[in-house]
C-alpha positions in Angstrom: 6.9 7.4 -51.5 8.9 6.4 -54.6 10.8 8.5 -57.1 9.9 7.5 -60.7 10.9 9.4 -63.8 11.1 12.7 -62.1 7.7 12.2 -60.3 6.9 11.1 -56.8 4.4 8.3 -56.6 2.6 7.7 -53.5 1.3 4.1 -52.8 -1.4 3.4 -50.4 -4.1 0.7 -50.0 -7.6 1.1 -49.2 -8.6 -0.8 -46.2 -12.3 0.2 -46.2 -14.7 0.2 -49.2 -15.2 3.5 -50.9 -19.0 3.2 -50.5 -21.2 2.1 -47.5 -24.5 0.2 -47.8 -27.2 2.0 -45.8 -30.6 1.1 -44.6 -33.5 2.6 -42.7 -32.9 2.3 -39.0 -35.8 -0.1 -38.6 -34.0 -2.7 -40.6 -32.6 -5.4 -38.3 -29.0 -6.6 -38.3 -25.5 -5.1 -38.9 -24.2 -7.2 -41.8 -25.3 -8.5 -45.1 -23.9 -11.4 -47.1 -22.6 -10.3 -50.5 -25.0 -12.7 -52.2 -27.9 -11.1 -50.4 -26.7 -7.6 -51.2 -26.5 -8.6 -54.9 -30.1 -10.1 -54.8 -31.4 -7.0 -53.0 -29.8 -4.4 -55.3 -30.5 -6.6 -58.3 -34.3 -6.4 -57.3 -34.4 -10.3 -57.1 -35.2 -10.2 -53.4 -38.1 -8.2 -52.5 -38.4 -8.8 -48.6 -36.1 -8.6 -45.6 -35.9 -11.7 -43.5 -38.6 -10.4 -41.1 -41.0 -10.0 -44.2 -40.9 -6.3 -44.4 -40.7 -5.2 -48.1 -37.4 -3.7 -49.4 -37.4 -0.3 -51.2 -34.1 0.2 -53.0 -32.8 3.6 -53.8 -29.9 4.1 -56.2 -27.8 7.0 -57.8 -27.3 7.4 -61.4 -25.3 4.7 -63.2 -22.4 6.9 -63.8 -22.1 8.3 -60.3 -18.8 7.4 -58.7 -20.7 5.9 -55.7 -22.7 3.7 -57.9 -19.7 2.4 -59.7 -18.0 1.7 -56.3 -21.0 -0.2 -55.0 -21.0 -2.4 -58.1 -17.4 -3.1 -58.2 -16.4 -3.2 -54.5 -19.4 -4.4 -52.6 -21.4 -6.4 -55.2 -18.4 -7.6 -57.3 -20.2 -6.9 -60.6 -20.1 -4.1 -63.3 -22.5 -1.3 -63.3 -23.8 -2.4 -66.8 -24.6 -5.9 -65.4 -26.7 -4.4 -62.7 -28.5 -2.3 -65.2 -29.1 -5.3 -67.5 -30.5 -7.2 -64.5 -33.0 -4.4 -63.7 -34.0 -4.0 -67.4 -34.6 -7.6 -67.8 -36.9 -7.9 -64.6 -38.8 -4.8 -65.5 -39.3 -5.8 -69.1 -40.6 -9.2 -68.0 -42.8 -7.6 -65.4 -41.2 -9.5 -62.5 -40.0 -6.4 -60.7 -39.9 -2.7 -60.6 -36.7 -0.8 -61.2 -35.1 0.8 -58.0 -35.9 4.5 -57.3 -33.1 6.6 -58.7 -32.2 9.9 -56.8 -29.9 12.6 -58.0 -27.6 13.1 -54.9 -26.2 11.2 -52.1 -28.0 13.7 -49.7 -31.3 12.8 -51.4 -30.5 9.2 -51.1 -29.8 9.5 -47.3 -33.0 11.3 -46.8 -35.2 8.9 -48.7 -33.6 5.8 -46.9 -34.0 7.5 -43.5 -37.7 8.2 -44.1 -38.8 5.0 -46.0 -39.3 1.9 -43.9 -37.4 -1.1 -45.2 -35.2 1.2 -47.4 -31.8 0.2 -48.8 -29.2 2.4 -50.5 -25.5 3.4 -50.5 -23.3 6.4 -50.1 -19.6 7.1 -50.1 -19.4 8.1 -46.4 -22.1 8.1 -43.6 -21.6 11.0 -41.2 -22.1 10.5 -37.5 -25.4 12.5 -37.4 -26.9 10.9 -40.5 -30.2 9.2 -39.7 -29.4 5.8 -41.3 -27.6 2.6 -40.3 -24.7 1.0 -42.1 -24.7 -2.6 -43.2 -21.4 -4.3 -43.7 -21.2 -6.4 -46.7 -19.4 -9.7 -46.0 -18.4 -12.4 -48.4 
């Protein structure tokens, strides 16, 4: 803690990402390369390595978890991800990810959809999804 101009400032560092990438429990693996995560969330990779189709679920562009996913896990800005989706949809090369309103709805959809991928701020112990760790 540091006293600065009559205010106390608390400095801390975040050792874990503020968002976790989640998948349906049927998806193999425990980690995902950052380039693969970008390709999956960017709708440029449509199948898992085992050939199973990927179904991507996302939160609204202005949701704090969506912003954290883009900046901390994918290392891009949210508008860049949106532009990528718009380009692919407009050109007919891919469909946009399915947008859900809440993190609870996202967890539910990922849990019940084979091959599903999404993200939330924090997975609880009893959530029926699996966390994939994004590595560089």
